[in-house]
PDB file of N, CA, C, O and CB in Angstrom:
ATOM      1  N   MET A   1     -24.752  -9.795  -2.255  1.00  0.00           N
ATOM      2  CA  MET A   1     -24.510  -8.344  -2.348  1.00  0.00           C
ATOM      3  C   MET A   1     -24.430  -7.873  -3.754  1.00  0.00           C
ATOM      4  O   MET A   1     -23.646  -8.340  -4.580  1.00  0.00           O
ATOM      5  CB  MET A   1     -23.252  -7.969  -1.640  1.00  0.00           C
ATOM      6  N   SER A   2     -25.421  -6.773  -4.015  1.00  0.00           N
ATOM      7  CA  SER A   2     -25.555  -6.217  -5.173  1.00  0.00           C
ATOM      8  C   SER A   2     -24.319  -5.729  -5.791  1.00  0.00           C
ATOM      9  O   SER A   2     -23.440  -5.236  -5.085  1.00  0.00           O
ATOM     10  CB  SER A   2     -26.429  -5.283  -5.058  1.00  0.00           C
ATOM     11  N   LYS A   3     -24.184  -5.839  -7.132  1.00  0.00           N
ATOM     12  CA  LYS A   3     -23.025  -5.087  -7.991  1.00  0.00           C
ATOM     13  C   LYS A   3     -22.551  -3.811  -7.405  1.00  0.00           C
ATOM     14  O   LYS A   3     -21.334  -3.714  -7.250  1.00  0.00           O
ATOM     15  CB  LYS A   3     -23.520  -4.718  -9.451  1.00  0.00           C
ATOM     16  N   GLN A   4     -23.365  -2.731  -7.024  1.00  0.00           N
ATOM     17  CA  GLN A   4     -23.221  -1.676  -6.820  1.00  0.00           C
ATOM     18  C   GLN A   4     -22.598  -1.521  -5.358  1.00  0.00           C
ATOM     19  O   GLN A   4     -21.839  -0.563  -5.209  1.00  0.00           O
ATOM     20  CB  GLN A   4     -24.357  -1.111  -7.124  1.00  0.00           C
ATOM     21  N   GLY A   5     -22.867  -2.481  -4.091  1.00  0.00           N
ATOM     22  CA  GLY A   5     -22.232  -2.765  -3.227  1.00  0.00           C
ATOM     23  C   GLY A   5     -20.925  -3.173  -3.289  1.00  0.00           C
ATOM     24  O   GLY A   5     -19.980  -2.689  -2.667  1.00  0.00           O
ATOM     25  N   ARG A   6     -20.909  -4.341  -4.285  1.00  0.00           N
ATOM     26  CA  ARG A   6     -19.368  -4.686  -4.682  1.00  0.00           C
ATOM     27  C   ARG A   6     -18.507  -3.955  -5.045  1.00  0.00           C
ATOM     28  O   ARG A   6     -17.348  -4.119  -4.664  1.00  0.00           O
ATOM     29  CB  ARG A   6     -19.201  -5.404  -5.540  1.00  0.00           C
ATOM     30  N   ARG A   7     -18.903  -2.862  -5.960  1.00  0.00           N
ATOM     31  CA  ARG A   7     -18.013  -1.731  -6.346  1.00  0.00           C
ATOM     32  C   ARG A   7     -17.679  -1.060  -5.498  1.00  0.00           C
ATOM     33  O   ARG A   7     -16.519  -0.655  -5.578  1.00  0.00           O
ATOM     34  CB  ARG A   7     -18.397  -0.936  -7.150  1.00  0.00           C
ATOM     35  N   ARG A   8     -18.309  -0.728  -4.585  1.00  0.00           N
ATOM     36  CA  ARG A   8     -18.235   0.198  -3.450  1.00  0.00           C
ATOM     37  C   ARG A   8     -16.851  -0.384  -2.491  1.00  0.00           C
ATOM     38  O   ARG A   8     -15.921   0.279  -2.032  1.00  0.00           O
ATOM     39  CB  ARG A   8     -19.843   0.164  -2.552  1.00  0.00           C
ATOM     40  N   ILE A   9     -17.114  -1.865  -2.392  1.00  0.00           N
ATOM     41  CA  ILE A   9     -16.059  -2.582  -1.407  1.00  0.00           C
ATOM     42  C   ILE A   9     -14.671  -2.347  -2.321  1.00  0.00           C
ATOM     43  O   ILE A   9     -13.637  -1.948  -1.786  1.00  0.00           O
ATOM     44  CB  ILE A   9     -16.457  -4.475  -1.077  1.00  0.00           C
ATOM     45  N   ASP A  10     -14.749  -2.603  -3.596  1.00  0.00           N
ATOM     46  CA  ASP A  10     -13.447  -2.459  -4.524  1.00  0.00           C
ATOM     47  C   ASP A  10     -12.984  -1.063  -4.509  1.00  0.00           C
ATOM     48  O   ASP A  10     -11.777  -0.834  -4.582  1.00  0.00           O
ATOM     49  CB  ASP A  10     -13.713  -2.870  -6.080  1.00  0.00           C
ATOM     50  N   GLU A  11     -13.688  -0.280  -4.436  1.00  0.00           N
ATOM     51  CA  GLU A  11     -13.459   1.123  -4.288  1.00  0.00           C
ATOM     52  C   GLU A  11     -12.191   1.306  -3.136  1.00  0.00           C
ATOM     53  O   GLU A  11     -11.004   1.618  -3.237  1.00  0.00           O
ATOM     54  CB  GLU A  11     -14.941   1.865  -3.814  1.00  0.00           C
ATOM     55  N   ILE A  12     -13.117   0.930  -1.955  1.00  0.00           N
ATOM     56  CA  ILE A  12     -12.491   1.148  -0.769  1.00  0.00           C
ATOM     57  C   ILE A  12     -11.208   0.343  -0.743  1.00  0.00           C
ATOM     58  O   ILE A  12     -10.200   0.925  -0.343  1.00  0.00           O
ATOM     59  CB  ILE A  12     -13.389   0.831   0.348  1.00  0.00           C
ATOM     60  N   GLY A  13     -11.119  -0.888  -1.109  1.00  0.00           N
ATOM     61  CA  GLY A  13      -9.901  -1.483  -1.279  1.00  0.00           C
ATOM     62  C   GLY A  13      -8.727  -0.902  -2.091  1.00  0.00           C
ATOM     63  O   GLY A  13      -7.541  -0.977  -1.769  1.00  0.00           O
ATOM     64  N   ASP A  14      -9.216  -0.330  -3.160  1.00  0.00           N
ATOM     65  CA  ASP A  14      -8.252   0.308  -4.194  1.00  0.00           C
ATOM     66  C   ASP A  14      -7.622   1.513  -3.446  1.00  0.00           C
ATOM     67  O   ASP A  14      -6.432   1.805  -3.563  1.00  0.00           O
ATOM     68  CB  ASP A  14      -9.049   0.817  -5.629  1.00  0.00           C
ATOM     69  N   GLU A  15      -8.585   2.258  -2.597  1.00  0.00           N
ATOM     70  CA  GLU A  15      -8.111   3.373  -2.175  1.00  0.00           C
ATOM     71  C   GLU A  15      -7.234   3.050  -0.765  1.00  0.00           C
ATOM     72  O   GLU A  15      -6.444   3.902  -0.359  1.00  0.00           O
ATOM     73  CB  GLU A  15      -9.310   4.354  -2.039  1.00  0.00           C
ATOM     74  N   SER A  16      -7.395   1.915  -0.120  1.00  0.00           N
ATOM     75  CA  SER A  16      -6.643   1.643   1.106  1.00  0.00           C
ATOM     76  C   SER A  16      -5.148   1.137   0.349  1.00  0.00           C
ATOM     77  O   SER A  16      -4.041   1.450   0.786  1.00  0.00           O
ATOM     78  CB  SER A  16      -7.505   0.363   2.197  1.00  0.00           C
ATOM     79  N   ARG A  17      -5.331   0.479  -0.602  1.00  0.00           N
ATOM     80  CA  ARG A  17      -4.104  -0.186  -1.415  1.00  0.00           C
ATOM     81  C   ARG A  17      -3.096   1.096  -1.783  1.00  0.00           C
ATOM     82  O   ARG A  17      -1.873   1.123  -1.646  1.00  0.00           O
ATOM     83  CB  ARG A  17      -4.703  -1.042  -2.986  1.00  0.00           C
ATOM     84  N   ARG A  18      -3.962   2.139  -2.284  1.00  0.00           N
ATOM     85  CA  ARG A  18      -3.287   3.435  -2.855  1.00  0.00           C
ATOM     86  C   ARG A  18      -2.270   4.159  -1.528  1.00  0.00           C
ATOM     87  O   ARG A  18      -1.082   4.481  -1.550  1.00  0.00           O
ATOM     88  CB  ARG A  18      -4.697   4.640  -3.413  1.00  0.00           C
ATOM     89  N   ARG A  19      -3.194   4.236  -0.532  1.00  0.00           N
ATOM     90  CA  ARG A  19      -2.813   4.900   0.696  1.00  0.00           C
ATOM     91  C   ARG A  19      -1.463   3.944   1.062  1.00  0.00           C
ATOM     92  O   ARG A  19      -0.351   4.448   0.903  1.00  0.00           O
ATOM     93  CB  ARG A  19      -4.153   4.909   1.931  1.00  0.00           C
ATOM     94  N   ILE A  20      -1.551   2.934   1.420  1.00  0.00           N
ATOM     95  CA  ILE A  20      -0.293   2.111   1.614  1.00  0.00           C
ATOM     96  C   ILE A  20       0.593   2.376   1.007  1.00  0.00           C
ATOM     97  O   ILE A  20       1.510   2.894   1.644  1.00  0.00           O
ATOM     98  CB  ILE A  20      -0.319   0.954   1.433  1.00  0.00           C
ATOM     99  N   LEU A  21       0.797   2.185  -0.434  1.00  0.00           N
ATOM    100  CA  LEU A  21       1.545   2.625  -1.344  1.00  0.00           C
ATOM    101  C   LEU A  21       2.236   3.744  -1.310  1.00  0.00           C
ATOM    102  O   LEU A  21       3.449   3.724  -1.519  1.00  0.00           O
ATOM    103  CB  LEU A  21       0.994   2.652  -2.190  1.00  0.00           C
ATOM    104  N   ASP A  22       1.655   4.738  -1.076  1.00  0.00           N
ATOM    105  CA  ASP A  22       2.022   6.251  -0.921  1.00  0.00           C
ATOM    106  C   ASP A  22       2.739   6.431   0.568  1.00  0.00           C
ATOM    107  O   ASP A  22       3.611   7.279   0.756  1.00  0.00           O
ATOM    108  CB  ASP A  22       0.547   7.266  -1.045  1.00  0.00           C
ATOM    109  N   ALA A  23       2.316   5.628   1.488  1.00  0.00           N
ATOM    110  CA  ALA A  23       3.190   5.963   2.689  1.00  0.00           C
ATOM    111  C   ALA A  23       4.343   5.188   2.574  1.00  0.00           C
ATOM    112  O   ALA A  23       5.428   5.627   2.955  1.00  0.00           O
ATOM    113  CB  ALA A  23       2.543   5.707   4.053  1.00  0.00           C
ATOM    114  N   ALA A  24       4.190   3.845   1.985  1.00  0.00           N
ATOM    115  CA  ALA A  24       5.599   3.012   1.971  1.00  0.00           C
ATOM    116  C   ALA A  24       6.471   3.612   0.953  1.00  0.00           C
ATOM    117  O   ALA A  24       7.676   3.435   1.131  1.00  0.00           O
ATOM    118  CB  ALA A  24       5.429   1.386   1.597  1.00  0.00           C
ATOM    119  N   GLU A  25       6.174   4.166   0.108  1.00  0.00           N
ATOM    120  CA  GLU A  25       6.880   4.813  -1.173  1.00  0.00           C
ATOM    121  C   GLU A  25       7.534   6.241  -0.124  1.00  0.00           C
ATOM    122  O   GLU A  25       8.693   6.651  -0.177  1.00  0.00           O
ATOM    123  CB  GLU A  25       5.465   5.329  -2.810  1.00  0.00           C
ATOM    124  N   GLU A  26       6.727   6.645   0.536  1.00  0.00           N
ATOM    125  CA  GLU A  26       7.451   7.898   1.258  1.00  0.00           C
ATOM    126  C   GLU A  26       8.562   7.351   2.329  1.00  0.00           C
ATOM    127  O   GLU A  26       9.610   7.993   2.402  1.00  0.00           O
ATOM    128  CB  GLU A  26       6.250   8.891   2.132  1.00  0.00           C
ATOM    129  N   LEU A  27       8.439   6.510   2.939  1.00  0.00           N
ATOM    130  CA  LEU A  27       9.051   6.317   4.380  1.00  0.00           C
ATOM    131  C   LEU A  27      10.260   5.272   3.536  1.00  0.00           C
ATOM    132  O   LEU A  27      11.433   5.535   3.803  1.00  0.00           O
ATOM    133  CB  LEU A  27       7.771   5.456   5.892  1.00  0.00           C
ATOM    134  N   PHE A  28      10.044   4.313   2.711  1.00  0.00           N
ATOM    135  CA  PHE A  28      11.102   3.616   1.912  1.00  0.00           C
ATOM    136  C   PHE A  28      12.026   4.945   1.559  1.00  0.00           C
ATOM    137  O   PHE A  28      13.193   4.804   1.927  1.00  0.00           O
ATOM    138  CB  PHE A  28      10.441   2.715   0.454  1.00  0.00           C
ATOM    139  N   SER A  29      11.801   5.904   1.072  1.00  0.00           N
ATOM    140  CA  SER A  29      12.650   7.381   0.528  1.00  0.00           C
ATOM    141  C   SER A  29      13.136   7.941   1.428  1.00  0.00           C
ATOM    142  O   SER A  29      14.265   8.425   1.353  1.00  0.00           O
ATOM    143  CB  SER A  29      11.919   8.516  -0.127  1.00  0.00           C
ATOM    144  N   GLU A  30      12.406   8.002   2.468  1.00  0.00           N
ATOM    145  CA  GLU A  30      12.905   8.433   3.674  1.00  0.00           C
ATOM    146  C   GLU A  30      13.955   7.999   4.712  1.00  0.00           C
ATOM    147  O   GLU A  30      14.730   8.701   5.361  1.00  0.00           O
ATOM    148  CB  GLU A  30      12.054   8.477   4.188  1.00  0.00           C
ATOM    149  N   PHE A  31      13.765   6.503   4.706  1.00  0.00           N
ATOM    150  CA  PHE A  31      14.612   5.895   6.016  1.00  0.00           C
ATOM    151  C   PHE A  31      15.034   4.650   5.297  1.00  0.00           C
ATOM    152  O   PHE A  31      15.583   3.786   5.981  1.00  0.00           O
ATOM    153  CB  PHE A  31      13.660   5.547   7.614  1.00  0.00           C
ATOM    154  N   GLY A  32      14.834   4.399   3.834  1.00  0.00           N
ATOM    155  CA  GLY A  32      15.375   2.913   3.523  1.00  0.00           C
ATOM    156  C   GLY A  32      14.404   1.824   4.229  1.00  0.00           C
ATOM    157  O   GLY A  32      13.698   1.775   5.237  1.00  0.00           O
ATOM    158  N   PHE A  33      14.784   0.904   3.058  1.00  0.00           N
ATOM    159  CA  PHE A  33      13.763  -0.510   3.516  1.00  0.00           C
ATOM    160  C   PHE A  33      13.874  -0.915   4.749  1.00  0.00           C
ATOM    161  O   PHE A  33      12.865  -0.976   5.452  1.00  0.00           O
ATOM    162  CB  PHE A  33      14.033  -1.858   2.777  1.00  0.00           C
ATOM    163  N   ASP A  34      15.195  -1.286   5.267  1.00  0.00           N
ATOM    164  CA  ASP A  34      15.139  -1.914   6.779  1.00  0.00           C
ATOM    165  C   ASP A  34      14.758  -0.967   7.946  1.00  0.00           C
ATOM    166  O   ASP A  34      14.339  -1.415   9.014  1.00  0.00           O
ATOM    167  CB  ASP A  34      16.575  -2.483   7.177  1.00  0.00           C
ATOM    168  N   SER A  35      14.922   0.411   7.696  1.00  0.00           N
ATOM    169  CA  SER A  35      14.437   1.199   8.766  1.00  0.00           C
ATOM    170  C   SER A  35      12.849   1.635   8.700  1.00  0.00           C
ATOM    171  O   SER A  35      12.286   2.368   9.513  1.00  0.00           O
ATOM    172  CB  SER A  35      15.322   2.418   8.804  1.00  0.00           C
ATOM    173  N   THR A  36      12.236   0.993   7.502  1.00  0.00           N
ATOM    174  CA  THR A  36      10.717   1.350   7.538  1.00  0.00           C
ATOM    175  C   THR A  36      10.080   0.117   8.216  1.00  0.00           C
ATOM    176  O   THR A  36      10.490  -0.991   7.871  1.00  0.00           O
ATOM    177  CB  THR A  36      10.031   1.632   5.967  1.00  0.00           C
ATOM    178  N   SER A  37       9.172   0.209   9.093  1.00  0.00           N
ATOM    179  CA  SER A  37       8.408  -0.944   9.552  1.00  0.00           C
ATOM    180  C   SER A  37       6.850  -0.756   9.202  1.00  0.00           C
ATOM    181  O   SER A  37       6.306   0.337   9.036  1.00  0.00           O
ATOM    182  CB  SER A  37       8.633  -1.129  11.132  1.00  0.00           C
ATOM    183  N   ILE A  38       6.264  -1.937   9.126  1.00  0.00           N
ATOM    184  CA  ILE A  38       4.687  -2.091   8.797  1.00  0.00           C
ATOM    185  C   ILE A  38       4.000  -1.251   9.766  1.00  0.00           C
ATOM    186  O   ILE A  38       3.103  -0.568   9.272  1.00  0.00           O
ATOM    187  CB  ILE A  38       4.090  -3.655   8.920  1.00  0.00           C
ATOM    188  N   ALA A  39       4.213  -1.107  11.189  1.00  0.00           N
ATOM    189  CA  ALA A  39       3.680  -0.214  12.049  1.00  0.00           C
ATOM    190  C   ALA A  39       3.997   1.397  11.499  1.00  0.00           C
ATOM    191  O   ALA A  39       3.036   2.164  11.530  1.00  0.00           O
ATOM    192  CB  ALA A  39       4.298  -0.566  13.500  1.00  0.00           C
ATOM    193  N   GLY A  40       4.989   1.796  11.121  1.00  0.00           N
ATOM    194  CA  GLY A  40       5.035   3.047  10.500  1.00  0.00           C
ATOM    195  C   GLY A  40       4.220   3.319   9.371  1.00  0.00           C
ATOM    196  O   GLY A  40       3.603   4.381   9.292  1.00  0.00           O
ATOM    197  N   ILE A  41       4.156   2.250   8.294  1.00  0.00           N
ATOM    198  CA  ILE A  41       3.402   2.544   7.331  1.00  0.00           C
ATOM    199  C   ILE A  41       1.950   2.506   7.708  1.00  0.00           C
ATOM    200  O   ILE A  41       1.281   3.339   7.096  1.00  0.00           O
ATOM    201  CB  ILE A  41       3.715   1.751   6.314  1.00  0.00           C
ATOM    202  N   ALA A  42       1.457   1.946   8.342  1.00  0.00           N
ATOM    203  CA  ALA A  42       0.156   1.878   8.843  1.00  0.00           C
ATOM    204  C   ALA A  42      -0.320   3.218   9.591  1.00  0.00           C
ATOM    205  O   ALA A  42      -1.412   3.785   9.559  1.00  0.00           O
ATOM    206  CB  ALA A  42       0.096   0.688   9.758  1.00  0.00           C
ATOM    207  N   GLU A  43       0.849   3.529  10.265  1.00  0.00           N
ATOM    208  CA  GLU A  43       0.435   4.839  11.064  1.00  0.00           C
ATOM    209  C   GLU A  43       0.482   5.897  10.085  1.00  0.00           C
ATOM    210  O   GLU A  43      -0.413   6.736  10.188  1.00  0.00           O
ATOM    211  CB  GLU A  43       1.415   5.226  12.338  1.00  0.00           C
ATOM    212  N   ARG A  44       1.386   6.058   9.091  1.00  0.00           N
ATOM    213  CA  ARG A  44       1.547   7.144   8.019  1.00  0.00           C
ATOM    214  C   ARG A  44       0.146   7.336   7.095  1.00  0.00           C
ATOM    215  O   ARG A  44      -0.495   8.371   6.910  1.00  0.00           O
ATOM    216  CB  ARG A  44       2.859   6.695   7.004  1.00  0.00           C
ATOM    217  N   SER A  45      -0.107   5.958   6.574  1.00  0.00           N
ATOM    218  CA  SER A  45      -1.165   5.788   5.995  1.00  0.00           C
ATOM    219  C   SER A  45      -2.660   5.950   6.436  1.00  0.00           C
ATOM    220  O   SER A  45      -3.598   6.296   5.718  1.00  0.00           O
ATOM    221  CB  SER A  45      -0.968   4.827   5.676  1.00  0.00           C
ATOM    222  N   GLY A  46      -2.686   5.648   7.684  1.00  0.00           N
ATOM    223  CA  GLY A  46      -3.970   5.729   8.560  1.00  0.00           C
ATOM    224  C   GLY A  46      -4.881   4.692   8.013  1.00  0.00           C
ATOM    225  O   GLY A  46      -6.095   4.850   7.886  1.00  0.00           O
ATOM    226  N   ILE A  47      -4.134   3.478   7.656  1.00  0.00           N
ATOM    227  CA  ILE A  47      -4.723   1.930   7.380  1.00  0.00           C
ATOM    228  C   ILE A  47      -4.233   1.143   8.645  1.00  0.00           C
ATOM    229  O   ILE A  47      -3.151   1.443   9.150  1.00  0.00           O
ATOM    230  CB  ILE A  47      -4.056   1.122   5.828  1.00  0.00           C
ATOM    231  N   SER A  48      -4.956   0.210   9.127  1.00  0.00           N
ATOM    232  CA  SER A  48      -4.642  -0.689  10.077  1.00  0.00           C
ATOM    233  C   SER A  48      -3.385  -1.601   9.677  1.00  0.00           C
ATOM    234  O   SER A  48      -3.325  -2.150   8.577  1.00  0.00           O
ATOM    235  CB  SER A  48      -5.856  -1.476  10.342  1.00  0.00           C
ATOM    236  N   ARG A  49      -2.524  -1.703  10.518  1.00  0.00           N
ATOM    237  CA  ARG A  49      -1.340  -2.371  10.722  1.00  0.00           C
ATOM    238  C   ARG A  49      -1.779  -4.269   9.942  1.00  0.00           C
ATOM    239  O   ARG A  49      -0.994  -4.944   9.275  1.00  0.00           O
ATOM    240  CB  ARG A  49      -0.959  -2.210  12.738  1.00  0.00           C
ATOM    241  N   GLY A  50      -3.073  -4.624  10.298  1.00  0.00           N
ATOM    242  CA  GLY A  50      -3.397  -5.905   9.890  1.00  0.00           C
ATOM    243  C   GLY A  50      -4.008  -5.863   8.459  1.00  0.00           C
ATOM    244  O   GLY A  50      -4.308  -6.941   7.944  1.00  0.00           O
ATOM    245  N   SER A  51      -4.202  -4.787   7.822  1.00  0.00           N
ATOM    246  CA  SER A  51      -4.498  -4.606   6.501  1.00  0.00           C
ATOM    247  C   SER A  51      -3.569  -4.666   5.582  1.00  0.00           C
ATOM    248  O   SER A  51      -3.896  -5.085   4.472  1.00  0.00           O
ATOM    249  CB  SER A  51      -5.027  -3.597   6.334  1.00  0.00           C
ATOM    250  N   ILE A  52      -2.249  -4.276   5.822  1.00  0.00           N
ATOM    251  CA  ILE A  52      -1.170  -4.530   4.952  1.00  0.00           C
ATOM    252  C   ILE A  52      -0.865  -5.615   4.450  1.00  0.00           C
ATOM    253  O   ILE A  52      -0.769  -5.789   3.235  1.00  0.00           O
ATOM    254  CB  ILE A  52      -0.245  -4.249   5.365  1.00  0.00           C
ATOM    255  N   PRO A  53      -0.647  -6.604   5.431  1.00  0.00           N
ATOM    256  CA  PRO A  53      -0.325  -7.992   4.868  1.00  0.00           C
ATOM    257  C   PRO A  53      -1.488  -8.630   3.974  1.00  0.00           C
ATOM    258  O   PRO A  53      -1.186  -9.323   3.002  1.00  0.00           O
ATOM    259  CB  PRO A  53      -0.028  -8.985   6.091  1.00  0.00           C
ATOM    260  N   TRP A  54      -2.834  -8.386   4.320  1.00  0.00           N
ATOM    261  CA  TRP A  54      -3.789  -8.762   3.373  1.00  0.00           C
ATOM    262  C   TRP A  54      -3.730  -8.263   1.894  1.00  0.00           C
ATOM    263  O   TRP A  54      -4.079  -8.837   0.862  1.00  0.00           O
ATOM    264  CB  TRP A  54      -4.963  -8.390   3.900  1.00  0.00           C
ATOM    265  N   HIS A  55      -3.167  -6.982   2.101  1.00  0.00           N
ATOM    266  CA  HIS A  55      -3.044  -6.618   0.585  1.00  0.00           C
ATOM    267  C   HIS A  55      -1.660  -6.750   0.013  1.00  0.00           C
ATOM    268  O   HIS A  55      -1.557  -6.317  -1.135  1.00  0.00           O
ATOM    269  CB  HIS A  55      -3.486  -5.159   0.335  1.00  0.00           C
ATOM    270  N   PHE A  56      -0.770  -7.159   0.457  1.00  0.00           N
ATOM    271  CA  PHE A  56       0.747  -7.441   0.040  1.00  0.00           C
ATOM    272  C   PHE A  56       1.406  -8.225   0.470  1.00  0.00           C
ATOM    273  O   PHE A  56       2.619  -8.236   0.259  1.00  0.00           O
ATOM    274  CB  PHE A  56       1.514  -6.638   0.156  1.00  0.00           C
ATOM    275  N   LYS A  57       0.678  -9.265   1.328  1.00  0.00           N
ATOM    276  CA  LYS A  57       1.488 -10.398   2.308  1.00  0.00           C
ATOM    277  C   LYS A  57       2.612 -10.044   3.195  1.00  0.00           C
ATOM    278  O   LYS A  57       2.740 -10.564   4.303  1.00  0.00           O
ATOM    279  CB  LYS A  57       2.129 -11.456   1.477  1.00  0.00           C
ATOM    280  N   ASN A  58       3.458  -9.131   2.703  1.00  0.00           N
ATOM    281  CA  ASN A  58       4.501  -9.002   3.850  1.00  0.00           C
ATOM    282  C   ASN A  58       5.294  -7.579   3.308  1.00  0.00           C
ATOM    283  O   ASN A  58       4.862  -6.909   2.371  1.00  0.00           O
ATOM    284  CB  ASN A  58       5.656 -10.558   3.989  1.00  0.00           C
ATOM    285  N   LYS A  59       6.357  -7.296   3.967  1.00  0.00           N
ATOM    286  CA  LYS A  59       6.807  -5.727   3.656  1.00  0.00           C
ATOM    287  C   LYS A  59       7.681  -6.104   2.339  1.00  0.00           C
ATOM    288  O   LYS A  59       7.826  -5.197   1.519  1.00  0.00           O
ATOM    289  CB  LYS A  59       7.863  -4.820   5.090  1.00  0.00           C
ATOM    290  N   HIS A  60       8.249  -7.308   2.078  1.00  0.00           N
ATOM    291  CA  HIS A  60       8.876  -7.519   0.630  1.00  0.00           C
ATOM    292  C   HIS A  60       7.879  -7.381  -0.422  1.00  0.00           C
ATOM    293  O   HIS A  60       8.049  -6.687  -1.424  1.00  0.00           O
ATOM    294  CB  HIS A  60       9.525  -8.941   0.449  1.00  0.00           C
ATOM    295  N   GLY A  61       6.856  -8.045  -0.174  1.00  0.00           N
ATOM    296  CA  GLY A  61       5.628  -7.868  -1.239  1.00  0.00           C
ATOM    297  C   GLY A  61       5.036  -6.348  -1.400  1.00  0.00           C
ATOM    298  O   GLY A  61       4.475  -6.007  -2.442  1.00  0.00           O
ATOM    299  N   LEU A  62       5.191  -5.530  -0.372  1.00  0.00           N
ATOM    300  CA  LEU A  62       4.862  -4.312  -0.457  1.00  0.00           C
ATOM    301  C   LEU A  62       5.983  -3.545  -1.169  1.00  0.00           C
ATOM    302  O   LEU A  62       5.685  -2.744  -2.056  1.00  0.00           O
ATOM    303  CB  LEU A  62       4.536  -3.843   0.822  1.00  0.00           C
ATOM    304  N   PHE A  63       7.017  -3.715  -0.887  1.00  0.00           N
ATOM    305  CA  PHE A  63       8.174  -3.151  -1.783  1.00  0.00           C
ATOM    306  C   PHE A  63       8.304  -3.259  -3.261  1.00  0.00           C
ATOM    307  O   PHE A  63       8.556  -2.393  -4.098  1.00  0.00           O
ATOM    308  CB  PHE A  63       9.302  -3.701  -1.378  1.00  0.00           C
ATOM    309  N   ILE A  64       8.078  -4.486  -3.372  1.00  0.00           N
ATOM    310  CA  ILE A  64       8.091  -4.952  -4.877  1.00  0.00           C
ATOM    311  C   ILE A  64       6.866  -4.404  -5.585  1.00  0.00           C
ATOM    312  O   ILE A  64       6.879  -4.325  -6.813  1.00  0.00           O
ATOM    313  CB  ILE A  64       8.089  -6.593  -5.020  1.00  0.00           C
ATOM    314  N   ALA A  65       5.484  -3.904  -4.669  1.00  0.00           N
ATOM    315  CA  ALA A  65       4.413  -3.281  -5.478  1.00  0.00           C
ATOM    316  C   ALA A  65       4.821  -1.842  -5.702  1.00  0.00           C
ATOM    317  O   ALA A  65       4.370  -1.160  -6.622  1.00  0.00           O
ATOM    318  CB  ALA A  65       2.988  -3.372  -4.769  1.00  0.00           C
ATOM    319  N   VAL A  66       5.857  -1.343  -4.648  1.00  0.00           N
ATOM    320  CA  VAL A  66       6.068   0.154  -4.792  1.00  0.00           C
ATOM    321  C   VAL A  66       7.146   0.337  -5.895  1.00  0.00           C
ATOM    322  O   VAL A  66       7.038   1.332  -6.613  1.00  0.00           O
ATOM    323  CB  VAL A  66       6.551   0.860  -3.360  1.00  0.00           C
ATOM    324  N   VAL A  67       8.126  -0.482  -6.091  1.00  0.00           N
ATOM    325  CA  VAL A  67       8.906  -0.565  -7.424  1.00  0.00           C
ATOM    326  C   VAL A  67       8.196  -0.794  -8.669  1.00  0.00           C
ATOM    327  O   VAL A  67       8.677  -0.281  -9.679  1.00  0.00           O
ATOM    328  CB  VAL A  67       9.851  -1.606  -7.371  1.00  0.00           C
ATOM    329  N   GLU A  68       6.798  -1.691  -8.797  1.00  0.00           N
ATOM    330  CA  GLU A  68       6.220  -1.719  -9.847  1.00  0.00           C
ATOM    331  C   GLU A  68       5.492  -0.771 -10.344  1.00  0.00           C
ATOM    332  O   GLU A  68       5.250  -0.654 -11.545  1.00  0.00           O
ATOM    333  CB  GLU A  68       5.696  -2.526  -9.843  1.00  0.00           C
ATOM    334  N   ARG A  69       5.012   0.124  -9.278  1.00  0.00           N
ATOM    335  CA  ARG A  69       4.097   1.300  -9.363  1.00  0.00           C
ATOM    336  C   ARG A  69       5.198   2.451  -9.855  1.00  0.00           C
ATOM    337  O   ARG A  69       4.999   3.261 -10.760  1.00  0.00           O
ATOM    338  CB  ARG A  69       3.262   1.663  -7.777  1.00  0.00           C
ATOM    339  N   ALA A  70       6.171   2.359  -9.206  1.00  0.00           N
ATOM    340  CA  ALA A  70       7.273   3.762  -9.799  1.00  0.00           C
ATOM    341  C   ALA A  70       7.624   3.321 -11.183  1.00  0.00           C
ATOM    342  O   ALA A  70       7.787   4.206 -12.023  1.00  0.00           O
ATOM    343  CB  ALA A  70       8.993   4.029  -8.818  1.00  0.00           C
ATOM    344  N   LEU A  71       7.745   2.210 -11.494  1.00  0.00           N
ATOM    345  CA  LEU A  71       8.074   1.714 -13.169  1.00  0.00           C
ATOM    346  C   LEU A  71       6.910   1.913 -13.977  1.00  0.00           C
ATOM    347  O   LEU A  71       7.087   2.399 -15.094  1.00  0.00           O
ATOM    348  CB  LEU A  71       8.464   0.034 -13.384  1.00  0.00           C
ATOM    349  N   GLU A  72       5.801   1.634 -13.626  1.00  0.00           N
ATOM    350  CA  GLU A  72       4.362   2.001 -14.269  1.00  0.00           C
ATOM    351  C   GLU A  72       4.356   3.485 -14.686  1.00  0.00           C
ATOM    352  O   GLU A  72       3.990   3.852 -15.803  1.00  0.00           O
ATOM    353  CB  GLU A  72       3.082   1.756 -13.166  1.00  0.00           C
ATOM    354  N   ARG A  73       4.810   4.362 -13.657  1.00  0.00           N
ATOM    355  CA  ARG A  73       4.689   5.631 -13.657  1.00  0.00           C
ATOM    356  C   ARG A  73       5.752   6.175 -14.637  1.00  0.00           C
ATOM    357  O   ARG A  73       5.472   7.103 -15.395  1.00  0.00           O
ATOM    358  CB  ARG A  73       4.769   6.127 -12.302  1.00  0.00           C
ATOM    359  N   GLY A  74       6.978   5.597 -14.622  1.00  0.00           N
ATOM    360  CA  GLY A  74       7.888   6.146 -15.541  1.00  0.00           C
ATOM    361  C   GLY A  74       7.754   5.671 -16.897  1.00  0.00           C
ATOM    362  O   GLY A  74       8.153   6.400 -17.805  1.00  0.00           O
ATOM    363  N   MET A  75       7.284   4.629 -17.137  1.00  0.00           N
ATOM    364  CA  MET A  75       6.730   4.517 -18.679  1.00  0.00           C
ATOM    365  C   MET A  75       5.514   4.939 -19.155  1.00  0.00           C
ATOM    366  O   MET A  75       5.046   4.577 -20.234  1.00  0.00           O
ATOM    367  CB  MET A  75       6.661   3.286 -19.081  1.00  0.00           C
ATOM    368  N   ALA A  76       4.798   5.969 -18.107  1.00  0.00           N
ATOM    369  CA  ALA A  76       3.397   6.270 -18.748  1.00  0.00           C
ATOM    370  C   ALA A  76       3.897   7.690 -19.293  1.00  0.00           C
ATOM    371  O   ALA A  76       3.129   8.414 -19.927  1.00  0.00           O
ATOM    372  CB  ALA A  76       1.897   6.305 -17.571  1.00  0.00           C
TER     373      ALA A  76
END
């Protein structure tokens, strides 16, 4: 695969990750951790349900990523 092709794949992965994080942040804020499902996050983000564990392992990992991103924003 060319460098350019690899960069495009990385961009798509980054965009998917951002969309998942955005959806998770919204749903965790609206409904709380326990009432938010991976299926709901997938629906809100428009990303397939199976992609979420690939990026974040599980819902706990996704929650940690949401919190870390919020902390990074707060420090900026």
